[in-house]
Each structure stands twice: as structure tokens, then as C-alpha cells.
C-alpha positions in Angstrom: 122.7 212.3 115.7 120.6 212.0 118.9 122.9 209.2 120.1 126.0 211.3 119.5 124.5 214.3 121.3 123.7 212.1 124.3 127.2 210.7 124.4 128.6 214.3 124.2 126.2 215.4 127.0 127.4 212.5 129.2 131.0 213.3 128.6 130.5 217.0 129.5 128.6 216.0 132.6 131.4 213.6 133.6 134.1 216.3 133.2 132.1 218.8 135.2 131.5 216.2 137.9 135.3 215.4 138.0 136.1 219.1 138.2 133.4 220.4 140.6 131.5 217.4 142.0 132.1 214.3 144.1 133.9 216.3 146.8 132.8 215.9 150.4 132.7 219.1 152.5 135.4 219.6 155.1 135.1 217.4 158.2 132.2 215.5 156.5 131.5 211.8 157.3 133.8 209.6 155.2 132.7 207.2 152.5 133.6 205.6 149.2 134.8 207.6 146.2 132.0 208.4 143.8 131.8 207.8 140.1 130.6 210.6 137.7 126.8 210.9 137.5 126.2 207.6 139.3 127.9 208.5 142.6 128.1 205.3 144.7 125.0 203.6 143.3 127.0 200.8 141.7 128.0 199.7 145.2 124.4 199.2 146.2 122.1 196.4 145.1 119.1 198.3 143.6 116.6 195.7 144.7 117.8 195.6 148.3 120.8 197.7 149.4 120.7 196.9 153.1 123.6 194.4 153.2 125.7 196.8 151.1 125.0 199.7 153.5 126.0 197.5 156.4 129.3 196.6 154.7 130.1 200.3 154.2 129.3 200.9 157.8 131.8 198.2 158.8 134.4 200.0 156.6 133.7 203.6 157.4 131.9 203.6 160.8 128.4 204.1 162.0 128.1 207.6 160.5 129.3 207.6 156.8 128.3 209.2 153.5 127.4 208.0 150.0 126.8 209.8 146.8 123.4 209.2 145.2 124.1 210.6 141.8 125.7 213.9 142.4 124.2 214.5 145.8 125.8 213.3 149.0 123.8 211.7 151.9 124.8 210.7 155.4 123.9 207.2 156.5 123.3 206.3 160.2 124.1 202.7 161.2 123.2 201.2 164.5 120.9 202.3 167.3 123.4 204.7 168.9 123.9 206.8 165.8 120.2 206.8 165.0 119.2 207.8 168.4 121.9 210.5 168.7 120.6 212.2 165.6 116.9 211.7 165.7 116.4 211.9 169.5 119.3 213.8 171.1 119.6 216.3 168.2 116.0 216.0 167.1 115.6 219.7 166.0 118.6 219.6 163.7 117.5 216.4 162.0 113.7 216.8 161.5 113.8 218.1 157.9 112.7 216.2 154.8 114.3 216.2 151.4 112.5 218.2 148.7 114.3 216.8 145.6 113.4 213.1 145.7 110.5 211.4 143.8 108.3 210.9 146.9 108.5 214.6 148.0 107.6 215.6 144.4 104.7 213.1 144.5 103.2 214.6 147.7 104.2 218.2 146.9 105.5 218.5 150.4 102.0 218.3 152.0 100.6 216.1 154.7 102.7 215.0 157.7 105.0 212.2 156.5 107.0 213.9 153.8 106.3 217.5 154.6 109.4 219.5 155.6 109.7 220.7 159.1 107.9 224.0 159.6 104.7 225.6 161.0 102.4 223.7 158.6 103.9 220.3 159.4 103.9 221.0 163.2 100.3 222.1 163.1 99.1 219.1 161.0 101.0 216.6 163.1 99.7 218.1 166.3 96.1 218.1 164.9 96.5 214.4 163.7 97.8 213.2 167.1 95.2 215.0 169.1 92.4 213.9 166.8 93.5 210.2 166.9 93.6 210.5 170.7 90.1 212.0 170.8 88.8 209.1 168.7 90.1 206.6 171.2 93.8 205.9 170.3 94.9 203.9 173.3 91.4 203.8 174.8 88.4 201.5 174.8 86.7 203.1 171.8 89.5 202.3 169.5 89.7 198.8 170.9 86.0 198.4 170.0 86.7 199.5 166.4 89.4 196.9 166.1 87.3 194.1 167.7 84.4 194.9 165.4 86.6 194.6 162.3 88.0 191.3 163.8 84.6 189.8 163.5 84.9 190.1 159.7 88.5 188.7 159.8 87.3 185.6 161.8 84.5 184.9 159.4 87.1 184.7 156.5 89.4 182.5 158.6 86.5 180.2 159.7 85.6 179.7 156.0 89.3 178.7 155.4 89.4 176.3 158.3 90.6 172.9 157.1 92.2 174.4 154.1 94.7 177.0 153.0 94.5 180.7 152.3 96.7 183.7 151.3 96.5 186.1 154.2 98.0 189.1 152.4 94.7 190.7 151.1 92.9 189.8 154.3 95.3 191.7 156.6 95.6 194.6 154.2 91.8 195.0 154.1 91.4 194.6 157.9 94.1 197.2 158.7 92.8 199.5 156.0 89.2 199.4 157.3 90.3 200.2 160.8 92.1 203.4 159.8 89.3 204.2 157.4 86.8 204.0 160.2 88.8 206.7 162.0 89.6 209.1 159.2 86.2 209.1 157.3 83.9 207.0 159.4 83.1 204.0 157.1 84.5 200.7 156.0 84.6 198.7 152.8 83.3 195.2 152.1 86.3 192.8 151.7 85.0 191.8 148.2 84.7 195.3 147.0 86.9 195.5 143.8 87.3 199.3 144.2 88.7 198.7 147.7 91.2 196.2 146.4 92.2 198.7 143.7 93.0 201.3 146.3 95.1 198.8 148.3 97.0 197.7 145.1 97.9 201.3 144.3 99.2 201.8 147.8 101.3 198.7 147.6 102.8 199.8 144.2 103.7 203.2 145.7 105.5 201.7 148.7 107.4 199.2 146.4 108.3 201.6 143.6 109.0 204.6 145.8 112.4 203.3 146.9 113.4 201.1 144.0 115.7 201.5 141.0 113.3 203.7 139.0 113.0 206.0 142.0 116.8 206.3 142.1 116.8 207.0 138.3 114.2 209.7 138.8 116.3 211.3 141.5 119.7 211.3 139.8 118.6 212.0 136.1 116.0 214.8 136.1 116.2 214.9 132.3 114.5 211.5 132.1 111.4 212.6 134.0 109.7 213.7 130.8 109.7 210.1 129.4 107.0 207.5 130.1 109.1 205.4 132.4 107.7 203.2 135.3 108.1 206.0 137.9 105.2 207.7 136.2 103.0 204.9 137.7 103.7 206.2 141.2 102.4 209.7 140.4 99.3 208.3 138.6 98.5 206.1 141.6 99.0 208.9 144.1 96.7 211.2 142.1 94.0 208.4 142.0 94.3 208.1 145.8 94.0 211.9 146.0 90.8 211.8 143.9 89.3 209.2 146.2 90.0 211.3 149.2 88.7 214.4 147.4 85.4 212.5 146.8 85.1 211.5 150.4 85.7 215.1 151.6 83.1 216.5 149.2 80.6 214.0 150.6 81.3 215.3 154.1 80.9 218.9 152.9 77.4 218.3 151.5 74.5 219.7 153.6 73.0 216.2 154.1 76.2 214.9 155.6 77.8 218.0 157.2 77.3 218.5 160.9 76.9 221.9 162.5 79.5 223.2 164.9 77.5 221.9 167.9 77.4 218.4 166.7 80.1 215.9 167.8 82.5 215.1 164.9 82.1 211.6 163.5 85.6 211.2 162.1 88.9 212.9 161.3 87.5 214.7 158.3 84.7 216.3 160.4 87.4 217.5 162.8 89.5 218.9 160.1 86.6 220.8 158.4 85.8 222.4 161.8 89.4 223.3 162.2 89.3 225.0 158.7 86.3 227.0 159.8 88.0 228.0 163.0 91.2 229.1 161.2 89.4 230.8 158.2 91.0 234.2 157.4 94.2 233.5 159.3 96.3 232.6 156.3 96.1 229.0 157.5 97.7 226.0 155.8 94.5 224.0 156.7 92.7 223.5 153.4 91.2 220.8 151.2 94.5 220.0 149.5 96.4 219.5 152.8 93.5 217.4 154.1 93.7 215.1 151.0 97.4 214.6 151.7 96.9 214.0 155.4 94.3 211.4 154.7 96.5 209.5 152.2 99.4 209.6 154.8 97.2 208.0 157.4 95.6 205.6 155.0 99.0 204.3 153.8 100.8 204.4 157.2 97.8 202.7 158.9 97.6 199.9 156.4 100.9 198.8 155.0 103.0 198.5 158.1 100.5 196.7 160.2 99.5 194.3 157.5 103.1 193.4 156.6 103.9 192.9 160.3 100.9 190.5 160.7 102.0 188.5 157.6 105.5 188.2 159.0 104.2 187.2 162.4 102.1 184.4 160.9 104.9 183.2 158.8 107.2 182.7 161.8 104.4 181.3 164.0 103.6 178.6 161.4 107.3 177.6 161.1 108.0 177.9 164.9 105.2 175.8 166.2 106.7 175.6 169.8 106.4 179.4 170.0 102.8 179.3 168.7 101.9 176.6 171.3 103.4 178.6 174.1 101.3 181.6 173.0 98.2 179.4 173.0 98.9 178.4 176.5 99.4 181.9 177.8 96.3 183.2 176.0 94.1 180.4 177.3 95.4 180.9 180.9 94.9 184.6 180.9 91.6 184.9 179.1 89.8 181.7 180.3 86.1 182.1 179.6 86.2 185.8 178.8 84.2 186.6 175.7 87.0 188.7 174.0 90.5 190.0 174.6 91.1 193.5 175.9 94.2 195.6 175.2 94.8 195.7 179.0 95.4 192.0 178.9 98.8 192.6 177.4 100.2 193.3 180.8 99.4 189.7 181.8 100.8 188.2 178.6 104.6 188.8 178.6 105.4 186.0 176.3 102.7 187.0 173.7 104.0 190.6 174.0 107.5 189.4 173.4 106.4 187.4 170.4 104.6 190.3 168.8 107.6 192.7 169.3 109.9 190.0 167.9 107.6 189.8 164.8 107.9 193.6 164.5 111.7 193.3 164.7 111.9 190.6 162.1 109.3 192.3 159.8 111.6 195.3 159.7 108.8 197.2 157.9 110.6 200.6 157.6 114.2 199.6 156.9 115.5 203.0 155.9 112.8 205.0 157.7 111.7 208.1 155.6 114.8 210.1 154.7 115.6 213.2 156.8 117.5 216.4 156.1 119.4 218.6 158.5 117.6 221.9 159.2 120.8 223.7 160.2 124.6 223.2 160.2 125.3 220.6 162.9 127.8 218.2 164.4 127.4 214.4 164.7 130.0 211.9 166.0 132.6 214.6 165.6 131.7 215.3 161.9 130.3 218.5 160.4 127.1 218.2 158.5 125.9 221.2 156.6 122.3 222.4 156.5 120.1 220.6 153.9 122.1 217.4 153.9 120.0 214.3 153.3 120.2 211.8 156.2 119.3 208.1 155.9 118.6 206.3 159.2 119.2 202.6 158.7 116.6 201.3 161.2 117.2 197.8 159.9 120.8 197.9 161.2 119.5 198.6 164.7 117.0 195.8 164.6 119.7 193.2 164.0 122.6 194.8 165.6 125.2 192.5 167.2 125.5 193.2 170.9 122.0 194.7 171.2 120.1 191.4 171.0 120.5 188.0 172.5 119.5 186.4 169.2 120.0 189.1 166.6 119.5 186.8 163.5 116.7 184.4 164.6 113.1 184.7 165.6 113.1 184.3 169.3 110.7 186.1 171.8 113.5 185.9 174.5 115.0 189.0 172.8 112.2 190.8 174.7 112.2 188.8 178.0 114.5 189.1 181.0 115.8 186.3 183.1 112.5 186.4 185.1 110.3 186.0 182.0 109.2 189.7 182.2 108.7 191.7 179.1 111.4 194.3 178.3 112.0 196.6 175.3 115.7 197.1 174.3 116.8 200.5 173.1 117.6 199.1 169.7 113.9 198.4 169.0 113.2 201.1 166.5 110.7 199.7 164.0 108.9 203.0 163.6 111.9 205.3 163.8 112.3 207.7 166.8 112.1 211.4 167.8 109.6 214.0 166.4 109.2 212.1 163.1 108.3 208.8 164.7 105.4 207.1 162.9 102.0 208.7 163.7 100.3 205.3 163.8 102.7 203.5 166.2 100.2 203.4 169.1 97.4 202.2 166.8 99.7 199.6 165.3 100.6 198.2 168.8 96.9 197.9 169.7 96.0 196.3 166.4 98.8 193.7 166.5 98.0 192.6 170.0 94.2 192.4 169.6 94.4 190.7 166.1 97.0 188.2 166.9 95.6 187.2 170.3 92.1 186.8 168.8 93.4 184.7 165.9 95.6 182.5 168.1 92.8 182.0 170.6 90.5 180.6 167.9 92.8 179.2 165.3 96.0 177.1 164.9 98.2 178.3 162.0 100.2 175.6 160.1 102.6 175.6 157.2 100.7 173.8 154.4 101.7 170.1 153.8 103.6 169.7 150.6 104.3 173.4 150.2 107.7 174.7 149.2 110.2 175.5 151.9 109.4 178.8 153.7 111.3 181.8 152.4 112.0 184.4 155.1 113.7 186.9 152.7 111.9 190.3 152.7 110.8 192.3 149.6 112.5 195.7 149.9 110.7 198.9 149.5 109.7 202.0 151.5 107.9 199.3 153.6 109.3 195.8 153.5 107.0 192.7 153.2 107.3 189.0 153.4 107.1 187.1 150.1 103.7 185.7 149.2 102.8 182.4 151.0 99.8 180.3 151.9 98.6 179.5 155.4 96.8 176.4 156.6 94.1 177.3 159.2 92.7 174.9 161.8 90.0 175.6 164.4 91.0 175.2 168.0 88.6 173.6 170.5 89.5 175.8 173.4 87.3 178.7 172.4 84.1 178.7 170.2 
């Protein structure tokens, strides 16, 4: 009986879709004809749709549309289309969708998935100013990173002469750096609770843009069943509970500073802001603070860690590039005790290698989905208000005609004929415009200081007898290299 009712329901939905749905608005970007209920999902590989999206762009142009279930979305392919929408027409494209799993998970709070509006603007402005005040781009942040690097080097020294899996090490290091900023403390690398937090974050970023997330979005009736997408909500709530606990600790009289005391971390700054705005019908409250902390924790951990793993993978398998980096680092630093972020200006080849690693890591392949905040025009097409927009950042990072070597790891993609560092317009690893990643400046500093410190003290090798390296990325909200082991050798040039 239940099966018959389900078949009947599907048939009715299919008829309704054929009669009323699947139609693109007038002058809307073109795209493939959708199927009832599924839309164009059968055209996309659910485990990694990037190649399929590129094929559709070749057929329909850099601005095209697809149906995700019964909803139509606009896809932007290539750096020109992405920049035209997110930079040149930034105001019209700053919205966020409110109907997808990730927006339901965050309840529209925080800064990453919050829709454009006064609360989002106020929280983003607060986050950027607070990060700057705590040394983003300055010596104080540099010191935080170098202090964490002492723990990283201890682990690498213990692994010298053998092999290790760098995944957990880089996640823990990047996470501790952002934790030191947002709530003023760090975890021990062996702390099982710390690893649990990181594992939950990894699950969210992998499941948040996979087949189960698509099913959640296109079939709301299935949300009541205990399917794998429930795991994402459970993990997010556990992260929220962790942040709630840390906030309560800051609010206790033994921890809380008075208004004359300098704030120790971002939570102190936020609590002071809450006091300042009290009675003004402000969106600054504990719930928004929890979401903001999770946003910064995830954004400050996953992208940096995955880029570091990708960089090490390519350095191990392109030893001539690693050796040239060794030479430049040794020449510039000489007998200096440690590297400084300012040293990047004297290391064009290392800078180029790091940016090339970011390009190949392709950590945010489809950015975070946008929506239009008003009716607008793009590439001669009419796009109604509330339309979901998918910026294919991956397409820009490997776009033919934008790179000297679009499909291979080669630092010369970021060097001119004089060996000087340059940054092409198609370099969009963290998106662009008002929604550009909050942690971009921190990530740049981390990547430079961590990789230079590692390469100064260690030589990275592909383990003897190991399987052939696999450069394919694991798709998700953030992409990552497949697991691998890394052989570590001490260098004699620096003790």
C-alpha cells in the first residue's frame, strides 16, 4: 500500500513538473532540458561534478543554468564571468541561498552562510576589524604562527628518517592558530577531544556538498528519515556546544575582564561589543557568536591544512622545484634564526610555488553558493531576484589562456620573464568580492611561514616502495588531496 502511494505521489509530482516546472524565465541563461523531480542531476557526477559542469560550459557558454531538482541555478564558468558577477556587480550577487542543507544547518547565522543584510555586514565588519587588531598581517600574528610551528617541527623531527601522514598534523596546527585568536588557547596535538572536533569539521565539509546534501535539497519529504545528512546537523550542534562552553568560560567572573582591560581574544571583543549594543535591538548575541566562532574555526582550519597537504604532495614528487626552493630560502635567510613574513618579498620563486600549490589544491571549487539580491543582468541575460548562483572557481584556476601551464604544477605560472612574482587575474582560490574568504590574509601568512620553515629544516621525499602518487582531489565544500605518507629527512643547512 505504501509503495503504491509513493508511486502515485511520484507520478503526480512528475505531471505537475511537466505542466508547471522546468521552464526557464524569459531571457534566462541557457542550459540542458531538465527531468521531472531530478532536474539535471543525472548529468552531474555526484562524487565530483566539476568536469561535467565544464562540459556544459563548453556547450552553453560561460554563464549557463542547470536545474537542481525543481530549482534552477546559474553557473559561472571562467574568471571573466566570475569577476563580472562577484566584483563588478557585487551588490547584486552577495546573497546566500536559504533553502539548502548548509543554510538550514547554520540557521542563517554567522558570516559565511548568512544572507546579505545588516547582521551579516555588522558581523563581517566586526570579524575583519578584530582579526586586524589581533595582528592579521602584522608581527603579532606572525609570532602566533611561529610559536605553533615549534610544535610542528617537533613532530617532524621525531619522524625524520621515516614516514608520517601529514593530514592530522596540518589540521591541528592550522586549527590551533585560529583557536589562539578566537578564544585564546590551543590544544595538545594528542588531545582526543581536539581530534574529534577536527573529524566533525571534516565530515561537514565533505558531506555538505555530496549526494546526500543534494537529496536533502531536492526531496524535503525525506528529511524526516534517519539518512546520512542527519550526521551533518549532529556534528554542527556538537561544534556549537563546544563554542557555547568556551563562551560561558569567558563570561565567568574569574575569566571575564572589565571594560578597561585589553581583550585577550575575539570572544572578549565580541562580549564587549554585546555590552555596547545592549538595548539597541542588536543581532550581536550568544547564538550569533557561536556561529561566528564555528565559521572562523572551519574556515581557518580546513582550507589551510588542505593546501599544505597538496603543496607537500607536489614538492615530494617534483624534487627539482623543492631543491630550487631550498636554494632560495638558504640564500635569503642565511643565519637568521627564523623566517619573517616580510621575507616573502625576497623569495619570488617560493612565493610562486606557494601560489601554485593553492591553484592546484583548488580548495573551494564551487565557492559558497550565492543568490541574487535583486533582478539583474549578466552577459546579456536576465536573472531574477533570489536565483541561486554557483561560481565555478575551479574553472578559473585551470582556464586555458589564463595560465602558461594550466594543467601541471609549475611555479612559472606566477613568474614573469624576469623571474619576478606576478598574480594573474584568474587566481581566485578564495572567491572574490564582498564574500571573499575572511581568512585569506591569515592563510597567506600561514602558508608562507609554515612551508618556508619546513623546507629550511627538512627535505620531503616520496616514500620508497610506496604506490604511485595520486593527484586526484576528493570533492567537497573544500577539496583535499587523497591520504598519503611523507618521508622526512633532516637538512644540514639549518639546525
